[in-house]
N, C-alpha and C positions, 0 to 999 in steps of 0.2 A: 370237355369239363366234367368227365362222371368216371366211373367204373369201368375199368375196359369190359366187351362181353367177349368172354369165353369159352370155347367147345372143346366139351371131352373126347380124348381119341383113344382106342386102342389100335397099337402098331403093331403087327405078328411079322417076326422076320427070322430064315432058317440060320442056324447058327454058321455055315460058311461064308454069311454076309455081314456076320451082326458087328464085328471090329468096325468096317468101313460104315455100315450104318450108324454106330453110337458115335463115330468121328464126325460124320458129316453132320450129325444132330449138334452136335456141340460145338461147332462150327457155325451155324446159323445162329445157334443160341434163342430160338423162338419157343422150344417146349417145355412147361414145368413136368417132368417126371414126378409120378405119386409115387411113394415110397409104399412098397406092397410089404414087405418084412423089414427086420430089425438088420441093422449093417452087420456082413460079415467079417471075416478074418479081416486085421490091417495087410496090407500090399507091403509086408515089411522089407525085399530086397528095394522097392520101388524107393520106399522110403528113407532107407539108408542111403541110397544112389543123390536123390534130391539132397540130404541132411550134408553129405558130402560136396554136394557142387556150391552149397551155399556159403559153406567155412572154403572153401577154394576160392569164390567172387570175393568175399570180405576180405582175405588174406591178398589177394592182387589188388586191391582196392585201396586199400591200408600201405601197398608197396610201391604203388604207382607215385613217381615222381608230381611236383604241381604243375608242369608244366603240360603233362599228358591227361591230369585227371579230370580236365574238361571232356574229353576225348571219350574217357571210357562211365563218365558219372550217368545219372539218369537212367532213361529207359532205350533199349535198341530200338530203332523202327525197322521195319520189316514187312513185306509184302506177305500176302497169307501163303501164298505156294511156297515161301521160305521157311514158312515153321513145320519144319519137320526134323526126324532125328538124326544125331550127327554120330556117326559110329566111332568118333574119336573120342567122346566125351568121357567116357569110365577112364580113357587112360589119359585124358586130360588132367582129369580130378587126381587119377594115381602120381603124375608127375608134380602136380602143384602140392598133393600132399605129402611127396617126399621133402619138396623143397623146404614146405612148413613144418615138418615135423624138426628135419635139420637145422633151422633156423630158431625153432625153440630149443633145440636141445643146445644151440650155442648160446641163445641168450643165457639160459637157466645155468649154463657153465659159466657164463661170465658173471651174473650175480654170484656165484660161488665164489669165485676167484676175487671178487672185491670185500667181499666177508672173510676170505683167509689175508690178503691183504690188511684187511681194519686190523684184525688181530697180530700180524707179524710186524707192522712197522712202528708201533709203540717199541720194539726190543730190535731195532735195527744196530744199535751198537754194540748188543753182546758178540765179545769175536769168538765165542767158542760153541764148538757144534752142540746143537742142543740133543743129541744122544748121550754124550758126555756127562752132559749137565742132569738128565735126569738116569743117569746110570752109578751114582756114588754109592762106594759103599756103606758109609757109617750116616753121612750126611743125606738129608733130602733138602731139595729146593723148589720150592713155590714161585710162579710167576704170575703176575697178576697185577689190580692197582686199587691203591683207595681210591674213593671217590672224591675227597675235599683235603685241603692242606690241615686241618684241625685232626682227624683221622691218622693221618701220614704221622704228624708230628706225637701224636698222643701214643703212637705205637713204637718208635723211635726211642720217646724218651722211658718204656720200659723192655726195651732191648734186652738191654746187658744183663736186666735179672732174669729176663724169662728163657734168656741162653739163644738169643734170635739174633741174625744178623744180617741186616737191612741194606741193600743196597739201590738206590734210585736211578730208574733207566732212562727215565725221559718224563714230561709233562704232555699233557692234553686237555687245554681247558682247567678245569679244578682236579679234573684227574690224575696222581700220581702212579705212573708205572713205576714199579719195583719188581726188584729181587730179593725174595726170602729165604736165609738159609738155617737151618738148626738140625739137632739129633732126631735120627730115626725114633729113638726111644722114646723121645719127648712128643712125635709126631701129632698124639690126640689132642693131647693140652694145649699144645700151640696153635693148632687148626683151630680147634673152639674160642680161642684169646684171638686171634685174625679174624674170626667170623663175628665177635663181638664188636670188633674195630670198622664191621664195613669191608673188609677186603675182600676182592672177589677175585677168587684163581682165574686162571686161563689156562688151558692146558694144551700145551705145543707138542706131545709125545709122539703125536703122530708123525711129524716131521722130523728130518735127516739130513747134517747138515747145518751150518750158519745161519742166520736169521736170514742176511743179507743175500745168502746162497738161493733160499728158497723163495725170497722177494724177487729175486732176479729171474727164476724159472716160472713163476706166476707170470709176470710183468710179459715174458716171452711169450707164454700161452695167449697173455692178453691180447697181444698185438697181431699173433698170430690166427685168435678168433676174428680182431675185426677186419683182417686182411680178407678170410674166408666169407664174413657176412658182407663185407663188401662188393665181392665177386660174385656172392648170389643175390646182392640187391639189383647190381647191374645185370647181371643173367634176368632177373625175374622183370625191369621195366623193361627187356628187351621181348618180355613175350605180354607186351599189353593186347595184342590182338587178341590173345587167349580170353579176353573179357567176353566179347560180346559172345563166341561161341557159347562159353559158358553158360552166359544168361539165358541164352534160346535153348540149349541144352535143360538147362534147370526147369524153365516152363512148363517145353514141351513133356518132359516126364513127369513134371506136376499134373498137368493135364490128361496124360495117360493115367497116373494113378485115381486122378476123378473120376475116368471113365468105368476104371475097375470096381471102385465102389458103385458107383451108379447099377455097375452090372448085377452085384451082388444084391442088390435093392430089387431087383425085378422078378417075374415069376418067369419059371425055365420048363420044358420039356427036354425030351431027351434030345432031339435034334433042333428045337428054335426058341427063342425068347419072345416075353408078350411085353410090351412097352404099355402103361396106363397112365394117360396125363390128359394136360392140357395145352390148349394153345389158343391165341385171339384171334377174335375172327378176322381181323383185318391181316392177317399173318396165315389162313388157311391156304389160301393158295400155294403160297410159297412151299410150304409143309409137304403138299399132294406135290407138286414137281419134283422136290426131293426126294420123296419115299418113291415116285416114279420111276427113276433113274436104279434102283434095286428091282432084280428081276423075283427076287422070292418076298420081297416083302409086303404086307398090306395094311392098307389103312382105313380105319373106321371110324365114323363119327356116332358117338354114342350117346344116348339121354342119360344124366345123372341119376344116380340110385337116390331113392326118395330119402329128404334129410340131409342128402350131401349136400355141402358147402363147396363150390369153387374156389379155387384160390382169387386175390384182388391184386390186379395192377391199374395203377392209376394213371390216368390220360389225362392232361391239361394242355392247355397251350402256354406256350414258351414263358408268357409273361406271368405266369401262376406255378411255374417248376419249381423255385426255387423254395416256396412256403409249401411242397411237399413233406418239406424234411420235418416240419410242424406236425403233419397227421403222422410221418412215420414214426416220430419220437411218444406219440400217444399210443398208437397203433392205426393196425389197418382197419378199415369200415367192413363191417361183413357186404356180402357179393349183392346184396339187395339193398343198400343202404347208398345214398348218395356221398360223392365225393366233397367231403367241408372243406377241400383245398380252397376253390376260388370264391366260399363265401367268408371263411374268416381272412382273408388277405387283407381287404381295404383298414378291417380293424385292428388287423396286427400290426400295420404298418403307421394307424393315427396313435395306436397308445403307444406303442414303443419310441414314439416322437414324443410325444406327450410328457410319457417319462423320462424323456432325458432335457427336451426346451432348452435346449443352447443352441444359436446357430453357428457359433464356431465350430464345438462339437459336432455339429453334424456334417460340416465340411469338411473337418479329420475324417472322420468315419466314410464319408465317402470318397475321398480322396487315396486313403489307406485303403480300402476295398478294393478299389481298380485298379492300385497298384499290386496288389497280391493276387488277382487274381490270374496274371499271367504268371504264377511262380508257382501257383498251388493249384492246378488245374481240378486234382479230385474234389478243394474243395469251393469249387466255382458257384456252386447253389446257393451255400451259406454265405461266401463272401458277396455276392449279387442282392441276397436277401439284405444285411447291413448296406449296401448303398444304396436301394432303394429307401431302406429305413433312414438313412442318413442326409437322403434329398428330404423326406418329411420334417427330419429334427430341423434342418435349416430355417424352413416356413414355423416350426411350432417356436422355437428359437426367436424368430424374429418377432412374430406378432406376440411373444409375452417378454419382448423387452431383453434378453440375455446373449451376452456376446462375451463369451469365457467373463461371464458373471456381470460385471458393472465394468469391464473395465473400457469401453468408450466413451463411460462419462468420466472416469478418470484419465485417462490421456487427454480430453478436453480439444478434441480436433472438431470445429464448427462442421468443417462438411461432412463427417462422418456421423458425427453425432446427429445433423439434421436427416441425413440419408438414415439412420436407425429409427428416430422418432416419426417418420413417416410409413414405418412397416407397424410400428405398435399398435396391436388392440384394444391389449388392456395389459398391465402392468400386477402382476398376483403379489406384489408385497405391498402395492398402495390399494387393491383392491380385490381380495383373495375369495371373496363371496363368487365371482364370476368364474373364478376357475372351480370353486366347490359345485355350483351347478352346473356346468359344461361335463364336470364328471360324471356328476347324476345323471346327467341326460345324457351321458353315452351308456351309460350302464343300463340304463331304462330302453334306448331303443335297441343297445345289443340284447337285451332280453328277450322284445319283442320279434327281434328279427329271427333268434334262434326259435320259436315258437312258430313263427311264419313258415319256417324251414320244413318244422316236424309235419305242419300240415300241407306243405307242396309236397313232401315226399308221403305221404300217408295215401294222398291223391294218384301220385305218380306210380305208387304200386296196388292201385284201386280197392285200397282198403281204407276209406276216410272215415269211417263212422270214429274209430278210438282215435283220433284227433280232431274231429268235431265235438268231440262230447268231453274233449279234456284242454286240450292245448288252446282250441278257437274260445271255449267259455273262459279260459285264464285270459285269453287275450282282450277279449270284452270286457271282464273283469277288472283287471291293473288297469285297462286306458280310461275305462269311463268313471274307475275309483279316485284317479290323478286327476281327471279334470273334472271330477266333484268338488274335489279338496282344495284345488289352483283356482276356485273362484265360480267354475262353469255351473250355477244352480238349475239349468235347465232339466225338468223333469223327466225326459228321457233319459237322462244318466243313473236316475233311480232305478226307472223302469229296468236298463241293462244290467245294473248292479243286482237287481232282484232276479232277472232271468236268469243270468250266468253262474250267478251263487244256487239259486233252486237247482241249474242243471248239473253243476258239478257234483251236487248230493248225492243225483237221484240218477245221472248217468253215468259218471266218468268211471264207472267198475261195474257196467253192464253186461248182461249176459245174452249173447247175440238170439238166442232161441225165447229168450221172455223178453225181447226189445219195447213190445206195444205194453208190458206190462209196468216197465220204467219210465215209458213216455206218460202213462197214466199217472203215476205215481211225481211225475216232472210237471205236469200241468196242474195236479192236486198241490202241491206246495207252490208254483209260483203263483196260481191264484189267490193262496193265502198270504204269501207276501206282497202281494201288490195291494191286498184290502188292508193289511196292516200297516202298509207304508201311507192308505189314505188315512185310516185313523189317528195315526200321529202326525198327521198334518204333513208329509213328505210327498205327497203324490196329490194331484189334484181330482175333483169330484168326482169324472168317469172313472176311477180305478173303483169306486164304492161297488160298482157292479162285482168287482174282485170275488165279494162273501157269497153271492149266487153261484157264481163260476165254481168255486170251492166246495158248495155242498153238493151240488151236480157231480164234482170227479167224485167227493168221498165216497155220495152214495153209490157210483158205478165202480170204487173199490169195494164196498160193502156186496156189491151183488157178485164181482168175480170172483172173491173170497168163497162166497157160497157156492157159486158154481163149481169152484175146485176142490171142495169138500164132496158135492155132490157126485161128482165126476169119481173120487176115490171112496165113495161109499163112507165116511167118513160122518155122515151126519144123525150122529143118535142123539138123543136129549142132551146130552152134556154138550155136544160142539153146537147145537143148535139154540141153546139158551141166551149166547152172548149176542146172538143176531136179533134175538126178541127184545131184548134189553135194550140194545142200541137204535129199534126200531120205536120201541115205545117213547124211550127218552126224546127221538126225534121230534116225535109228535107233542109229547108234552111241550117242547121249546116252542115247535111253530107256533102253540095255541099260546105262548108265553107263561105258561104254569113253572117252569123250571130254566136256568140258565143252560148256556151251550154245552160247559162243562161235562155232565154226564154224558152227553153222546158223542163228544169227542173220544174221554176216554174207554168207552165201552168200544165204541166203533173201531178204536183203532186195536183193541183186543182184539173184535172179531176179525178184522181185516188179517191180521197177523197168526189167528187161527189155523190159517192155509197152508200146505208145507212147502207150496212153490214161495207163498210171500213172506214167509219165515226165512227162506233161503236168502231172497233179494232183500229181507230186512238186515242181512250181515253187510250184506254190500252199500245200503243205502249209509250204516254208520262208518265203513270204510272212506265213504265217498266225504261224508262229513268230518272225516279226519284228513280226509286229502283237502277239503276247503280249509282247516285250520291249518294245514301244512303249508299255506298260501303266505302265512307271517313270515316265512323262509325269502321270500321274493324280496322284504324288505333288506335283512340282509345282506342277500348277491347284491342286490343296486349299492348300498353302504359301500361294500366291499371295493365299487370302484374308485372312491376318494383314494384308493391307492395313487390313482393317476396325479392328481393334485399333489400328495405328498411326495414323492420322487421328483416330479418335475421342479417342483420349490426348494426339495433339498438339494438337488443337482446345482440350481442357480443360488443357492444359500453358500454352501460349501466351497463355489468357483468366487463368492463374493467376499468369503471369509481369507482363501488363498489370498487375493486381489490385495485386503488390507494390511494382512502380515508383508507382503512383499512390499507394502508402498511405505511402511512403517522403517523396514531394514534399508528401504533407499535411502534413506538419513543420514545412516553409518558414513563417517568418511573415507574418503579413497576406496573402499572395498562394496559399499552401499549398494552400487550399481548391479555389481555382479550379483550379491548376495540377494538383489530383488528377483533378478533374472533367475537365477537357480530354486529359487523359494518360487518363482512360477511356473516353471517348467515343470519341476517337481509337484507341486500340488496340483496343476491343474491334469497333469498325466495321473495320478492315482486318482483325482475327480471323474475324470473319463472312463479308467478302465471300472472303477465301481461301478458307476452311474451305467454305461455299458451293461456290466452283468445283472446290475436290478432290473434294469430295461427289458433286459430279456426273459429272466425270471419271471415277473412278475407279468410281463406279458403272456406267457406260456401259460400263467396261471387263468390269468382269466377266461383265456381261451378252453383251458382242461376244465377246470371247476366251474364255470360261472355259465359258458354259452357251449359246449358239448352234450351237458347232461339233458339240457333242451332238448335235442333231438337224433343226440348220435349214440349207438350202442359200441359199434367197434367190434374185436374180437376174429376179424378175419384174416386168411393166412395169405401171407405174401406169397404173390405171383413170382417165383425164381426159376427163371429159364436156366435148362443145363447150357452152359456155355463155355468158353475158355476163360479162363482166369488166368492173368499174368502179373505177376511182380517185377519182374525185369524187362517185358518186352512189352511195345503197342504197335498192334498188327494194324496196316492202313487199309 
């Protein structure tokens, strides 16, 4: 349940064995290779071969009859030793390419014939050869159609006046196909007139012979093409054995291309290649055994360069692996961080379930996920995550009284209703405050959980002080404040609030080289706050001694400031003056001659006259701002109210769908059918929207509210150099 430990390697190999070594590394899939230089030129011949193979596979899959598609769909399962180059792959591709080109040519010609027939068929009754119609000496003939009867009738009515002869040839829908005859000398005027009447000219000058003869020729060519297509289709069907070979070949050459590209990234000499990369600790031995098989290869385990970040691989128990997807979507942790997967898993499940809060929806999600896992193996982790969340949703819906909204109440079967009622802990629509407090409580627990993880992580990497002086103090402050506000009036909580608030101001932005000075500021501020707590009657009498402790620590600050100036030889009359005045004012206060205020003002001025204290003063200001920023925790906790809002919205929409279904049920005859349709469509919509909302808002609560407490991210994913296949599954 952590980021996998990885080791940096240098692998040197002579050029004579580099191809075999790279192939072996790719098959092993255990080395993350570092890209030393930018990508080289594209392996164009290989790329073209792969593209041609893709096109051939796609063509054959479309051409396969339904009965044989089951034999060719999906991945080809082979043993590792069978994944090797087939010398006949390029020739197979060329043969399939020739079939495809012929088929495409015939399909295009078939479309052209259909278009030509569409032009000729309306004029099939014309008895004269077309070349005779278009070769008249003094007359001009136009063939075409009027878009409707009105346009045709209007043109016929003015035909004699315009000197036009119009003969109707045929009708097709509203279109009136016609022959128009007129003198050539009036051609322009007549064409403009016809255009105004929306007459569309059809040009058949490229044809010779009668229209019927041309139609017969085209039909004969169409039948011939259909025969050729059937013949080729039958031939393609007989070559279903090509598909597995093409798929294996395509994936093989794809991986050859990947090897060539990786080789371009590597350092090279005239006689050798140098591979720099990373291997997981548990796979070191396997890599050593692999390299030992090569006479000219040498493997070295080296230390990373200063500041070099190793790639990150997540290693979790099987139960947590589906939830790695949540981390992957956000970004990989850095190599030194903890893997948040196992820590976010329980809350992800709980939040998702509460956002849905419908037991029937949970059953559907669970069963549907199990059904799809077998069909979509690549999505196994995501579907497993949904299945687990579905089970949790069943429990969340059962305890909040939601089964398809209120369907069990409406059905009224006593046994089902009694079973449901025994499982209910609270009904959000009758007592929403329980859901409200539950959401806030989970938010507060989630917040504390994140702070504890940061504290744990800081101890794990042996750097505890930043977390102790920030997250630990926030943990004390928030829990003490909540306990006090909820009615626990024990002075211990006010004491913890004072100490933690003082620590956040004085320690949260500490400089390690001046840690002792930060601690002195912390003691000074804490003693003052405790004394003020006593003065305002929040704390019991023992805390009155905080006043004396404050004077001790305040005077100690004055002394250290004086010593700082002495060491820096900056104690002239000008710099000494504040110390003298503050000392005098303290004596006057001690003998009750003046108030404490002059001593405090002059003392603070003297303390921060030291260069070191001035630098620390800026950090104290940022510390105070950090304490002020704690108000954002209220907003963080309130954002968890979305759990209640989404859960009640899901149930509310479900109840609304049920109400509509029950209303339409009363319609005579069709009522039951309409009610079922409304019920199915309404709940399908509600389920889909609710799943999306539950997933998105659960991600948000983790990414925005939880991760910033302890998680930085930004790591590079461990990506092993391995075989990548699209059509092949290697056993």
